[in-house]
BAKOLSE-915736 format. One record per residue (C-alpha): z, x, y. Coordinates in steps of 0.5 Angstrom, whole numbers, plus 500, padded with zeros to 3 digits. Last residue first. Layout:
REM BAKOLSE-915736
ZXY
...
END
This chain:
REM BAKOLSE-915736
485566416
489572415
495573411
501577412
505580406
512583407
513589402
520592401
521599398
523602405
520597409
512596408
509591412
502588409
496585413
492581409
484578409
480584411
474584408
470590405
464594406
463602404
464601397
458596396
453601398
454605392
448609390
446611398
454611400
455616394
450621396
452620403
459621401
458628398
454630404
459628409
464632405
460638406
459637413
467636414
468642410
463647414
466644421
473646419
472653416
474656422
481653422
485651428
482644429
485643422
492643424
497644418
497642411
491638408
489631408
484626405
481619405
484617412
481610414
480610422
482607428
481612434
486610439
486610447
493610447
497610441
501604438
507601441
514605440
520601439
524596443
525591438
521586442
516591444
515592437
513585436
508585442
505592439
504588432
500583436
496588440
494592434
492586431
487584437
485592437
483591429
478585431
475589437
474595433
470590428
466587433
462593435
462598429
466604430
472604425
473612424
472614416
477619415
479627414
486628416
491634418
498635417
503639421
501638428
507634430
503629433
498628427
491631426
485627425
478629423
472625422
467621417
463616421
457619418
459617411
458610413
464605414
464597414
470593416
469585415
474580419
480575417
482571423
489571426
492564426
499567426
500574427
505573433
509569429
509573422
511579427
517575429
519573422
518580420
522583426
528578424
528580417
528588419
533587424
539588419
537595417
537598423
530600426
526606425
518607427
512610424
506608429
502602428
495599426
494604420
488604416
489605409
487608402
493609398
492615394
489620399
486626396
488633398
484638401
485646401
481649407
477655405
470651403
471648397
479648395
479641392
485641389
491636389
492629388
498625392
505623392
508629395
504633390
501631384
498635378
491632375
492630368
487624368
482629372
482634366
485641368
483648370
478646375
483641378
479635381
479634388
471633389
471630382
475624385
469623390
464623385
468618380
468613386
475611388
475603388
481601393
487599388
489593385
496592384
497587390
492582386
489577391
484582393
480584400
481592400
486594404
488594412
494598414
500598418
504605418
510605413
517601415
523606414
529603413
537603416
543601412
539601405
539595401
532595398
527590395
521592390
514594392
507592391
501596391
495597395
498596402
496594409
501598413
506597419
510603422
516606419
522603420
END
């Protein structure tokens, strides 16, 4: 089962004998599952293919390609999320029991606000060192603690099913772009990060509402199934 996610889209059922549950993440507050987190046009154009119109951008691995300035080719993350668990694998017959246990553990959990700033952008690299990410780190006092409380409740659920818990000393973040390989080894990494911070700063100044939203629910994705958990 891949880890828990706060998803921006709804999924149907699955009959697989085993299932992956995607990373848990927080989504923009909405009563509509199909609603996407608004993506500023300026950011979309950063990743646009100069040879094609934006509406016809080629897709690779479910994400939009391009943005080749500077040397690193960054890819836009389509489903913006904040993970609160690792990716785990469990037998299909344990999915429903895990959902029930998680629902019990998350009972009475409170909704909370998240605020980001262009200054919060930083790099992250997956455990396999095969893919790097650029994302907004959760830094605001109070918000970090709110996310941590959710992680602890998710960890309790994972332990019940003998699954790996979340990372030690985590840096909670919302990824907005990714590239292949280990970014820490790329000589242009600092230039690329400074450039993205500069662009996001302009957007932040003109669209401050895009950098603040309320977390009202969590979604666990298992294969093509989705389970919603509402916060109070």
